TIPA-224212 format. One record per residue (C-alpha): chain; residue number from 0; residue in one letter; x, y, z. Coordinates in pm, 1 decimal. Layout:
// TIPA-224212
(A; NUM; a; (X; Y; Z)) ...
//
This chain:
// TIPA-224212
(A; 0; m; (11979.1; 10428.6; 10960.7)) (A; 1; a; (11833.6; 10428.4; 10573.3)) (A; 2; v; (11933.4; 10801.2; 10414.2)) (A; 3; t; (11804.0; 10890.2; 10103.2)) (A; 4; v; (11970.9; 11138.4; 9841.3)) (A; 5; e; (11774.9; 11281.2; 9591.4)) (A; 6; i; (11946.3; 11514.0; 9381.7)) (A; 7; t; (11760.1; 11825.1; 9259.7)) (A; 8; r; (11949.7; 11991.8; 9005.8)) (A; 9; r; (12288.2; 11874.6; 8802.8)) (A; 10; a; (12495.8; 12155.4; 8599.2)) (A; 11; v; (12818.5; 12283.1; 8424.4)) (A; 12; l; (12861.7; 12634.5; 8544.4)) (A; 13; r; (13114.5; 12866.5; 8403.8)) (A; 14; p; (13290.4; 13161.2; 8558.8)) (A; 15; p; (13214.8; 13476.7; 8497.6)) (A; 16; p; (13359.2; 13604.2; 8151.2)) (A; 17; a; (13458.7; 13942.6; 8295.8)) (A; 18; s; (13656.3; 13753.5; 8542.1)) (A; 19; a; (13806.2; 13411.6; 8408.4)) (A; 20; s; (14184.8; 13394.4; 8327.1)) (A; 21; g; (14235.8; 13094.5; 8153.0)) (A; 22; g; (14214.7; 13269.0; 7774.4)) (A; 23; g; (14229.0; 12948.3; 7579.7)) (A; 24; k; (14630.1; 12856.1; 7666.7)) (A; 25; k; (14722.3; 12569.9; 7671.0)) (A; 26; s; (14975.3; 12419.3; 8030.8)) (A; 27; p; (15141.0; 12117.4; 7983.3)) (A; 28; l; (15177.1; 11862.1; 8259.2)) (A; 29; t; (15461.8; 11879.2; 8477.1)) (A; 30; a; (15668.6; 11578.8; 8584.5)) (A; 31; f; (15504.1; 11655.6; 8875.7)) (A; 32; d; (15178.4; 11612.6; 8737.1)) (A; 33; c; (15293.7; 11326.6; 8564.7)) (A; 34; a; (15421.3; 11130.3; 8884.0)) (A; 35; s; (15072.8; 11176.6; 9011.8)) (A; 36; t; (14752.6; 10942.9; 9064.1)) (A; 37; d; (14566.2; 11007.1; 8730.2)) (A; 38; g; (14186.5; 10991.8; 8876.3)) (A; 39; y; (14012.7; 11191.2; 9097.7)) (A; 40; i; (13995.1; 11243.5; 9433.7)) (A; 41; p; (13680.6; 11272.5; 9705.4)) (A; 42; a; (13683.6; 11489.0; 9958.3)) (A; 43; v; (13347.8; 11536.2; 10219.0)) (A; 44; f; (13295.4; 11805.4; 10484.0)) (A; 45; a; (12956.5; 11907.6; 10678.7)) (A; 46; w; (12875.0; 12189.9; 10895.3)) (A; 47; n; (12585.8; 12248.5; 11075.5)) (A; 48; a; (12279.9; 12461.2; 11044.9)) (A; 49; p; (12278.6; 12730.0; 10972.6)) (A; 50; a; (12484.7; 12756.8; 10650.6)) (A; 51; p; (12464.5; 12930.6; 10372.0)) (A; 52; d; (12254.1; 12893.0; 10105.7)) (A; 53; n; (12314.5; 12728.9; 9759.9)) (A; 54; a; (12317.2; 13041.5; 9526.5)) (A; 55; a; (12536.9; 13185.9; 9805.6)) (A; 56; l; (12810.5; 12929.4; 9765.5)) (A; 57; v; (12798.3; 12875.2; 9367.9)) (A; 58; d; (12829.5; 13227.5; 9287.5)) (A; 59; g; (13136.0; 13246.5; 9583.4)) (A; 60; l; (13234.3; 12943.0; 9381.9)) (A; 61; l; (13237.3; 13093.2; 9051.9)) (A; 62; a; (13427.9; 13372.8; 9156.0)) (A; 63; t; (13702.7; 13127.1; 9283.6)) (A; 64; v; (13697.6; 12922.5; 9024.5)) (A; 65; a; (13808.8; 13217.7; 8766.6)) (A; 66; r; (14108.5; 13272.5; 8967.3)) (A; 67; f; (14198.1; 12951.0; 8989.5)) (A; 68; p; (14158.6; 12808.4; 8588.1)) (A; 69; h; (14296.4; 12452.2; 8614.5)) (A; 70; l; (14003.6; 12345.6; 8802.2)) (A; 71; a; (13771.7; 12504.4; 8472.7)) (A; 72; a; (14030.1; 12394.3; 8239.6)) (A; 73; r; (13959.1; 12020.0; 8012.6)) (A; 74; f; (14228.4; 11823.8; 7905.6)) (A; 75; g; (14392.7; 11861.3; 7569.1)) (A; 76; v; (14638.7; 11764.8; 7305.3)) (A; 77; d; (14941.1; 12092.6; 7231.3)) (A; 78; d; (15117.9; 12091.5; 6940.1)) (A; 79; r; (15368.3; 11827.4; 6963.0)) (A; 80; g; (15105.2; 11577.3; 7086.5)) (A; 81; r; (15140.5; 11634.7; 7453.3)) (A; 82; k; (14862.3; 11606.7; 7689.9)) (A; 83; c; (14813.4; 11877.3; 7830.8)) (A; 84; f; (14538.3; 12148.0; 8048.7)) (A; 85; h; (14355.6; 12368.9; 7814.7)) (A; 86; l; (14251.3; 12660.8; 8018.6)) (A; 87; n; (13932.5; 12701.6; 7847.8)) (A; 88; d; (13727.4; 12810.9; 8122.5)) (A; 89; a; (13475.2; 12504.2; 8018.6)) (A; 90; g; (13357.8; 12501.1; 8382.6)) (A; 91; v; (13273.2; 12323.9; 8694.2)) (A; 92; l; (13000.2; 12055.9; 8753.3)) (A; 93; v; (12778.5; 12147.6; 9016.4)) (A; 94; i; (12531.0; 11900.9; 9164.5)) (A; 95; e; (12237.4; 12028.5; 9416.0)) (A; 96; a; (12060.9; 11779.0; 9630.1)) (A; 97; n; (11853.9; 11671.5; 9908.2)) (A; 98; a; (11901.7; 11432.5; 10195.2)) (A; 99; d; (11568.2; 11322.0; 10391.5)) (A; 100; a; (11725.4; 11317.1; 10746.1)) (A; 101; d; (11866.7; 11562.2; 11004.3)) (A; 102; l; (12238.4; 11585.3; 10951.0)) (A; 103; a; (12322.6; 11508.8; 11395.5)) (A; 104; d; (12097.1; 11200.0; 11278.5)) (A; 105; a; (12294.9; 11085.1; 10982.0)) (A; 106; l; (12631.5; 11188.0; 11115.9)) (A; 107; a; (12572.8; 10925.3; 11469.4)) (A; 108; h; (12483.0; 10632.6; 11237.8)) (A; 109; d; (12645.7; 10429.5; 10981.8)) (A; 110; v; (12766.1; 10735.3; 10781.2)) (A; 111; a; (12967.0; 10480.4; 10489.6)) (A; 112; a; (12575.5; 10366.4; 10463.1)) (A; 113; h; (12575.9; 10604.3; 10264.3)) (A; 114; i; (12853.8; 10849.0; 10211.3)) (A; 115; n; (12946.2; 10766.5; 9842.6)) (A; 116; e; (12646.8; 10957.7; 9735.3)) (A; 117; l; (12680.7; 11295.5; 9898.0)) (A; 118; y; (13024.4; 11326.8; 9657.6)) (A; 119; p; (12996.5; 11348.0; 9240.8)) (A; 120; k; (13091.9; 11025.0; 9073.6)) (A; 121; a; (13352.4; 11181.6; 8762.3)) (A; 122; d; (13450.9; 10980.7; 8456.9)) (A; 123; k; (13826.9; 11017.5; 8404.1)) (A; 124; e; (13782.4; 10862.0; 8063.6)) (A; 125; r; (13535.6; 11127.2; 7924.1)) (A; 126; a; (13691.4; 11323.8; 7723.3)) (A; 127; d; (13515.9; 11643.1; 7794.5)) (A; 128; e; (13480.3; 11519.2; 8229.7)) (A; 129; p; (13500.8; 11858.6; 8416.1)) (A; 130; l; (13760.8; 11814.9; 8653.5)) (A; 131; f; (13638.9; 11986.0; 8933.7)) (A; 132; q; (13313.9; 11871.2; 9007.2)) (A; 133; v; (13099.4; 11954.1; 9383.9)) (A; 134; q; (12765.7; 11839.3; 9545.4)) (A; 135; l; (12609.6; 12029.9; 9816.2)) (A; 136; t; (12354.3; 11808.9; 10010.5)) (A; 137; r; (12115.7; 11970.8; 10222.0)) (A; 138; y; (11987.6; 11793.5; 10477.6)) (A; 139; r; (11638.8; 11810.4; 10674.9)) (A; 140; c; (11756.4; 12064.2; 10937.2)) (A; 141; g; (11893.5; 12290.3; 10724.7)) (A; 142; g; (12277.7; 12104.5; 10773.7)) (A; 143; l; (12486.3; 12071.3; 10459.3)) (A; 144; v; (12761.8; 11894.4; 10287.0)) (A; 145; i; (12988.7; 12006.5; 10013.3)) (A; 146; g; (13153.6; 11670.4; 9878.9)) (A; 147; t; (13405.5; 11757.2; 9593.6)) (A; 148; s; (13600.7; 11562.9; 9301.6)) (A; 149; c; (13887.4; 11658.5; 9134.4)) (A; 150; q; (14137.9; 11496.8; 8952.5)) (A; 151; h; (14431.4; 11461.8; 9078.2)) (A; 152; l; (14668.2; 11554.3; 8775.7)) (A; 153; v; (14524.1; 11896.2; 8825.2)) (A; 154; s; (14675.8; 11934.5; 9227.0)) (A; 155; d; (14767.6; 11812.2; 9530.9)) (A; 156; g; (14604.0; 11870.4; 9887.2)) (A; 157; q; (14823.5; 12145.1; 9948.5)) (A; 158; s; (14664.6; 12324.0; 9649.0)) (A; 159; m; (14329.8; 12189.9; 9726.1)) (A; 160; s; (14353.0; 12312.7; 10078.7)) (A; 161; f; (14459.2; 12650.6; 9939.7)) (A; 162; f; (14149.0; 12656.5; 9676.5)) (A; 163; y; (13888.1; 12559.0; 9978.0)) (A; 164; t; (13977.2; 12827.6; 10178.1)) (A; 165; a; (13955.2; 13092.2; 9942.8)) (A; 166; w; (13625.1; 12934.6; 9835.3)) (A; 167; a; (13535.8; 13027.0; 10171.4)) (A; 168; t; (13669.9; 13349.5; 10189.3)) (A; 169; a; (13514.4; 13422.8; 9837.6)) (A; 170; v; (13107.5; 13329.0; 10016.4)) (A; 171; r; (13219.6; 13520.7; 10351.2)) (A; 172; t; (13320.1; 13800.2; 10215.1)) (A; 173; n; (13079.6; 13874.4; 9915.4)) (A; 174; s; (13406.4; 13776.5; 9689.9)) (A; 175; a; (13554.5; 14038.6; 9799.6)) (A; 176; t; (13902.5; 13931.5; 9953.3)) (A; 177; i; (13965.9; 13592.1; 9753.7)) (A; 178; p; (14339.4; 13479.4; 9814.8)) (A; 179; t; (14500.6; 13446.9; 9435.8)) (A; 180; p; (14706.4; 13171.3; 9346.8)) (A; 181; f; (15026.8; 13103.1; 9191.1)) (A; 182; t; (14994.7; 12928.1; 8902.0)) (A; 183; d; (15265.3; 12920.0; 8626.3)) (A; 184; h; (15360.9; 12577.6; 8643.6)) (A; 185; a; (15650.8; 12663.4; 8394.6)) (A; 186; a; (15828.1; 12873.3; 8655.3)) (A; 187; i; (15822.1; 12616.3; 8937.2)) (A; 188; a; (16020.5; 12361.6; 8702.8)) (A; 189; v; (16281.1; 12438.8; 8517.1)) (A; 190; p; (16535.8; 12239.1; 8404.0)) (A; 191; r; (16918.4; 12294.4; 8397.5)) (A; 192; s; (17108.1; 12335.1; 8056.5)) (A; 193; p; (17214.7; 12048.6; 8036.3)) (A; 194; p; (16929.5; 11869.0; 8191.4)) (A; 195; a; (17165.8; 11625.3; 8468.1)) (A; 196; p; (16956.5; 11392.1; 8671.4)) (A; 197; k; (17102.3; 11234.5; 8911.6)) (A; 198; f; (16874.2; 10957.3; 9104.9)) (A; 199; d; (16739.0; 10647.6; 8923.4)) (A; 200; h; (16367.0; 10823.6; 8876.9)) (A; 201; r; (16277.7; 10554.6; 8617.1)) (A; 202; n; (16210.9; 10334.1; 8883.9)) (A; 203; i; (16142.8; 10521.1; 9197.4)) (A; 204; e; (15889.0; 10828.0; 9112.5)) (A; 205; f; (15743.3; 10597.0; 8803.1)) (A; 206; r; (15719.1; 10225.5; 8676.4)) (A; 207; g; (16062.2; 10148.7; 8564.5)) (A; 208; e; (16135.8; 9768.9; 8498.1)) (A; 209; h; (16371.1; 9743.2; 8778.5)) (A; 210; g; (16164.2; 9937.2; 9045.0)) (A; 211; p; (15982.2; 9772.1; 9359.9)) (A; 212; n; (15608.0; 9828.1; 9264.1)) (A; 213; h; (15539.6; 9598.1; 9026.9)) (A; 214; a; (15581.8; 9323.7; 9271.6)) (A; 215; y; (15266.5; 9483.6; 9559.3)) (A; 216; g; (14984.1; 9248.2; 9493.3)) (A; 217; v; (14549.6; 9311.6; 9479.8)) (A; 218; l; (14328.9; 9193.8; 9729.2)) (A; 219; p; (13936.7; 9208.5; 9643.7)) (A; 220; m; (13765.2; 9496.5; 9765.6)) (A; 221; d; (13554.2; 9334.9; 10025.7)) (A; 222; r; (13928.8; 9234.2; 10194.2)) (A; 223; i; (14019.4; 9581.7; 10268.6)) (A; 224; k; (13839.6; 9707.6; 10559.2)) (A; 225; n; (13841.7; 10121.9; 10651.1)) (A; 226; l; (13928.0; 10238.6; 10981.4)) (A; 227; a; (13885.3; 10553.9; 11143.2)) (A; 228; m; (14129.3; 10650.7; 11492.5)) (A; 229; h; (14125.1; 10926.5; 11681.2)) (A; 230; f; (14435.3; 11056.2; 11865.7)) (A; 231; p; (14385.5; 11320.8; 12202.7)) (A; 232; d; (14613.6; 11603.9; 12188.4)) (A; 233; e; (14687.2; 11450.4; 12521.3)) (A; 234; f; (14837.8; 11049.3; 12356.3)) (A; 235; i; (15031.6; 11264.2; 12134.2)) (A; 236; a; (15174.2; 11463.3; 12353.4)) (A; 237; g; (15236.8; 11143.1; 12541.7)) (A; 238; l; (15425.6; 10985.9; 12231.7)) (A; 239; k; (15594.5; 11315.5; 12170.8)) (A; 240; s; (15736.3; 11255.7; 12494.9)) (A; 241; r; (15865.3; 10943.1; 12425.5)) (A; 242; v; (16063.5; 11057.9; 12152.7)) (A; 243; g; (16203.8; 11319.4; 12317.0)) (A; 244; g; (16354.6; 11661.7; 12178.5)) (A; 245; r; (16170.8; 11789.9; 11892.9)) (A; 246; c; (15950.0; 11602.5; 11723.3)) (A; 247; s; (15630.0; 11630.9; 11475.9)) (A; 248; t; (15286.8; 11583.2; 11548.6)) (A; 249; f; (15329.1; 11379.0; 11194.5)) (A; 250; q; (15683.5; 11222.3; 11257.5)) (A; 251; c; (15545.4; 11062.5; 11586.6)) (A; 252; l; (15205.1; 10950.7; 11494.2)) (A; 253; l; (15329.4; 10743.5; 11206.0)) (A; 254; a; (15638.6; 10661.8; 11369.3)) (A; 255; h; (15354.9; 10519.6; 11555.2)) (A; 256; a; (15136.0; 10345.7; 11337.0)) (A; 257; w; (15384.3; 10198.3; 11136.3)) (A; 258; k; (15536.7; 10015.0; 11452.8)) (A; 259; k; (15151.3; 9930.8; 11568.8)) (A; 260; v; (15038.5; 9784.3; 11168.2)) (A; 261; t; (15317.5; 9598.6; 11155.5)) (A; 262; a; (15301.6; 9419.6; 11445.8)) (A; 263; a; (14892.5; 9385.3; 11359.3)) (A; 264; r; (15046.7; 9222.2; 11032.7)) (A; 265; d; (15268.5; 8987.0; 11229.2)) (A; 266; l; (15527.5; 9052.9; 10992.4)) (A; 267; a; (15812.6; 8762.7; 10997.9)) (A; 268; p; (16102.8; 8975.2; 11191.8)) (A; 269; e; (16351.0; 8968.6; 10908.9)) (A; 270; e; (16108.0; 9090.2; 10626.4)) (A; 271; f; (16179.0; 9465.3; 10539.4)) (A; 272; t; (15902.2; 9730.7; 10611.5)) (A; 273; q; (15884.6; 10053.6; 10370.9)) (A; 274; v; (15677.2; 10366.1; 10419.3)) (A; 275; r; (15557.2; 10571.6; 10098.8)) (A; 276; v; (15536.5; 10956.1; 10277.7)) (A; 277; a; (15421.3; 11243.7; 10054.2)) (A; 278; v; (15648.6; 11493.6; 10105.2)) (A; 279; n; (15557.0; 11865.5; 9954.3)) (A; 280; c; (15865.4; 11953.0; 9824.5)) (A; 281; r; (15721.5; 12389.5; 9782.0)) (A; 282; g; (15943.7; 12444.2; 10063.7)) (A; 283; r; (16211.8; 12227.0; 9986.3)) (A; 284; a; (16301.6; 12359.3; 9626.1)) (A; 285; d; (16603.6; 12606.6; 9512.3)) (A; 286; p; (16452.5; 12874.7; 9445.2)) (A; 287; l; (16150.0; 12849.2; 9718.1)) (A; 288; v; (15793.0; 12812.8; 9533.7)) (A; 289; p; (15525.1; 12979.1; 9711.2)) (A; 290; m; (15281.9; 12804.4; 9906.4)) (A; 291; e; (15017.3; 12952.5; 9711.1)) (A; 292; y; (15147.7; 12732.6; 9435.4)) (A; 293; f; (14828.5; 12580.2; 9264.9)) (A; 294; g; (14909.6; 12231.5; 9100.8)) (A; 295; n; (15099.9; 11912.9; 9174.4)) (A; 296; m; (15445.2; 11916.5; 9380.7)) (A; 297; v; (15465.6; 11645.5; 9594.0)) (A; 298; m; (15726.8; 11346.3; 9603.9)) (A; 299; w; (15779.2; 11057.0; 9830.5)) (A; 300; a; (16026.4; 10970.9; 10118.6)) (A; 301; f; (16080.5; 10581.7; 10198.2)) (A; 302; p; (16189.2; 10519.7; 10519.0)) (A; 303; r; (16264.4; 10194.6; 10591.1)) (A; 304; m; (16340.5; 9920.9; 10832.4)) (A; 305; q; (16374.3; 9509.6; 10917.5)) (A; 306; a; (16044.2; 9461.1; 11142.1)) (A; 307; r; (16239.2; 9317.0; 11380.0)) (A; 308; e; (16448.6; 9623.5; 11418.6)) (A; 309; l; (16122.1; 9857.2; 11376.8)) (A; 310; l; (15943.6; 9657.7; 11654.5)) (A; 311; s; (16215.1; 9642.3; 11896.1)) (A; 312; s; (16354.3; 10032.8; 11826.4)) (A; 313; s; (16245.9; 10323.2; 12056.8)) (A; 314; y; (15973.3; 10565.1; 11950.4)) (A; 315; a; (16327.3; 10794.7; 11883.5)) (A; 316; a; (16492.4; 10593.2; 11670.3)) (A; 317; v; (16208.7; 10508.4; 11425.4)) (A; 318; v; (16129.6; 10918.3; 11399.6)) (A; 319; g; (16508.9; 10897.3; 11322.4)) (A; 320; v; (16502.7; 10675.5; 11020.9)) (A; 321; i; (16177.1; 10866.9; 10955.2)) (A; 322; r; (16344.6; 11233.6; 10943.3)) (A; 323; d; (16623.0; 11085.5; 10749.9)) (A; 324; a; (16453.3; 10949.4; 10441.0)) (A; 325; v; (16212.8; 11295.5; 10424.7)) (A; 326; a; (16538.5; 11505.9; 10472.4)) (A; 327; r; (16657.3; 11327.5; 10135.2)) (A; 328; v; (16405.2; 11470.5; 9927.8)) (A; 329; d; (16635.4; 11763.6; 9887.0)) (A; 330; a; (16649.9; 12099.6; 9621.2)) (A; 331; e; (16927.5; 11850.6; 9474.0)) (A; 332; y; (16699.8; 11551.4; 9423.5)) (A; 333; i; (16387.6; 11775.2; 9296.4)) (A; 334; q; (16619.2; 11934.5; 9115.7)) (A; 335; s; (16736.2; 11610.2; 8981.2)) (A; 336; f; (16374.6; 11530.2; 8900.0)) (A; 337; v; (16286.9; 11785.0; 8688.6)) (A; 338; d; (16570.7; 11766.3; 8472.9)) (A; 339; f; (16429.2; 11396.3; 8447.0)) (A; 340; g; (16107.0; 11505.0; 8366.6)) (A; 341; e; (16244.2; 11711.8; 8079.1)) (A; 342; l; (16479.5; 11437.5; 7906.6)) (A; 343; a; (16219.2; 11213.1; 7916.7)) (A; 344; e; (15958.0; 11511.4; 7758.0)) (A; 345; r; (16260.7; 11554.6; 7479.1)) (A; 346; a; (16206.2; 11176.6; 7398.5)) (A; 347; g; (15818.8; 11166.0; 7425.3)) (A; 348; e; (15838.8; 10905.4; 7634.1)) (A; 349; e; (15527.9; 10788.4; 7815.8)) (A; 350; l; (15570.9; 10808.9; 8250.9)) (A; 351; a; (15330.6; 10607.4; 8369.2)) (A; 352; s; (15324.1; 10675.2; 8804.2)) (A; 353; t; (15356.4; 10465.8; 9084.3)) (A; 354; a; (15043.2; 10576.4; 9224.1)) (A; 355; a; (14870.0; 10276.3; 9361.2)) (A; 356; g; (14541.1; 10112.9; 9163.4)) (A; 357; l; (14217.5; 10039.1; 9308.1)) (A; 358; g; (14300.4; 9718.1; 9504.6)) (A; 359; t; (14683.4; 9736.3; 9542.6)) (A; 360; a; (14765.6; 9547.2; 9916.5)) (A; 361; f; (15041.0; 9784.7; 10044.9)) (A; 362; c; (15111.4; 9429.9; 10300.0)) (A; 363; p; (15441.5; 9459.7; 10408.8)) (A; 364; d; (15492.2; 9820.2; 10366.0)) (A; 365; l; (15252.6; 10138.0; 10385.7)) (A; 366; e; (15191.8; 10477.0; 10248.2)) (A; 367; v; (15087.8; 10760.9; 10352.4)) (A; 368; d; (14970.6; 11126.6; 10310.1)) (A; 369; s; (14921.1; 11395.9; 10572.7)) (A; 370; w; (14659.5; 11646.6; 10562.8)) (A; 371; l; (14763.2; 11787.8; 10912.6)) (A; 372; g; (14856.7; 12144.9; 10783.1)) (A; 373; f; (14550.5; 12179.9; 10610.1)) (A; 374; r; (14363.8; 12484.6; 10700.7)) (A; 375; f; (14028.6; 12301.0; 10805.1)) (A; 376; h; (14005.0; 12563.5; 11037.6)) (A; 377; d; (13924.3; 12823.4; 10782.1)) (A; 378; l; (13658.2; 12636.4; 10616.6)) (A; 379; d; (13431.4; 12867.6; 10728.6)) (A; 380; f; (13133.9; 12986.6; 10492.7)) (A; 381; g; (13004.6; 13254.7; 10708.4)) (A; 382; h; (12898.3; 12991.9; 10997.2)) (A; 383; g; (13174.2; 12823.7; 11138.1)) (A; 384; p; (13447.5; 12553.6; 11037.6)) (A; 385; p; (13314.5; 12231.9; 10966.4)) (A; 386; c; (13187.8; 12023.1; 11229.2)) (A; 387; a; (13244.0; 11674.0; 11036.4)) (A; 388; f; (13511.0; 11542.4; 10771.3)) (A; 389; l; (13347.5; 11219.6; 10615.4)) (A; 390; p; (13602.7; 11004.4; 10440.6)) (A; 391; p; (13481.6; 10793.7; 10120.8)) (A; 392; d; (13652.3; 10496.2; 10119.9)) (A; 393; l; (14004.3; 10444.0; 10043.6)) (A; 394; p; (14033.8; 10152.7; 9811.2)) (A; 395; v; (14441.4; 10082.3; 9873.4)) (A; 396; e; (14540.0; 9819.6; 10184.5)) (A; 397; g; (14779.2; 9979.5; 10370.0)) (A; 398; l; (14685.7; 10375.1; 10316.3)) (A; 399; m; (14695.3; 10624.4; 10597.8)) (A; 400; i; (14587.2; 10995.6; 10567.4)) (A; 401; f; (14655.7; 11206.3; 10926.2)) (A; 402; v; (14401.2; 11445.8; 10933.3)) (A; 403; p; (14276.2; 11772.4; 11181.0)) (A; 404; s; (14045.7; 11640.9; 11379.5)) (A; 405; c; (13712.8; 11879.4; 11352.1)) (A; 406; s; (13641.6; 11812.9; 11714.5)) (A; 407; a; (13624.5; 12044.8; 11930.8)) (A; 408; k; (13831.1; 11881.8; 12199.9)) (A; 409; g; (14068.3; 11890.6; 11856.2)) (A; 410; g; (14366.2; 11604.3; 11833.6)) (A; 411; v; (14429.2; 11382.4; 11498.3)) (A; 412; d; (14186.9; 11135.9; 11315.0)) (A; 413; l; (14388.6; 10872.5; 11123.7)) (A; 414; f; (14216.9; 10703.9; 10815.8)) (A; 415; m; (14330.3; 10416.8; 10722.2)) (A; 416; a; (14243.7; 10111.7; 10495.4)) (A; 417; l; (14376.9; 9779.8; 10626.5)) (A; 418; d; (14338.3; 9418.7; 10505.9)) (A; 419; d; (14011.5; 9254.1; 10732.7)) (A; 420; e; (14251.5; 8971.8; 10869.5)) (A; 421; h; (14474.9; 9218.5; 11016.9)) (A; 422; v; (14180.2; 9455.2; 11182.8)) (A; 423; d; (14130.1; 9342.9; 11498.6)) (A; 424; a; (14494.9; 9262.3; 11620.1)) (A; 425; f; (14537.2; 9643.9; 11532.6)) (A; 426; k; (14254.2; 9793.3; 11708.0)) (A; 427; q; (14383.9; 9624.7; 12033.6)) (A; 428; i; (14718.4; 9756.0; 12037.7)) (A; 429; c; (14669.7; 10075.1; 11886.9)) (A; 430; y; (14633.5; 10291.3; 12162.4)) (A; 431; s; (14854.8; 10105.8; 12314.3)) (A; 432; m; (15306.5; 10294.9; 12360.2)) (A; 433; d; (15459.4; 9933.6; 12441.3)) 
//
């Protein structure tokens, strides 16, 4: 089924002057920002009719962006020549479009055939490119798709979840009760005096000459296939019973996926495989950082096992390895990272993130992000939560994202990218707990 999407309006819109909060200040990038992906991350959500009209959505968006000055900012350079956020309220890009199909029909067929038309295509090399961009696509039936692109140096997934729910609140309540973020970047990255890093951050979070990440290969994009798997609540309960004791949904699903992908890849028994696990550091830092902090505050844990050991171990043992690795991202490790960032800044050092580029093949490893704590059910613009989360193509082999299902039946969706050579084998065993 071919769906044509026609753009009807494209404009950079600024928050109302009376409510704008940027004030023209310059805000340096934190070490957490520097370690994140330098690129735009898309997110696409769908709502059945009825849905609020575009005017209400745009009004609510601008009222909300006024509270989130980094989204309406631009990149600039401070007085020391460092890249920074210029909080100049320059605005966000808003695109309005129409689709010549009913939303239900479009979702029932090959969504991938037109999903790339449903969110803005940002150019990160353009000096004045808006850091946050939105496309509102209205379907023939009145259904709505909201697609966004946000520069990852601005914020992590936790921050964007908070922003989306704030925007929905603004539309639902006519901007009366917009949740307020915590935006003081300097307050969450305070180095010791003197700074005293204790870990090798130059080769872990950044691309040092002794880091492992330079060894990853690159696959042609047509070899990287995207999959969507749904794990019902009953399946998750079965996994947890296998683990026994306390176990988070994320831990048990990651243990399962790690086992099955490793088996599908048919790795040599003695080969090591690790998972790069994104860890939200807000609740792990000392002092604690508010969950409402808007910016980047993610680091990575690296559970690692030999393929033979991983495949022969119980779910409980694999969950234990994951849990132990995540536990090592503690307050001391986070403070060490902040201290390292301070020393690198004083030295004027250019740090390159280990974030994967297009076509990266992580095999024999994986990278995983958990969006299970994100409040998709709160994305209610007045007529209920989204009916679907539509994942754009993941361009990195071995990347996995766990997302709370928008289905009324609940459960978890796993969106992942694998080498085409391993897809059939994975599909055959992905629901087996053997």
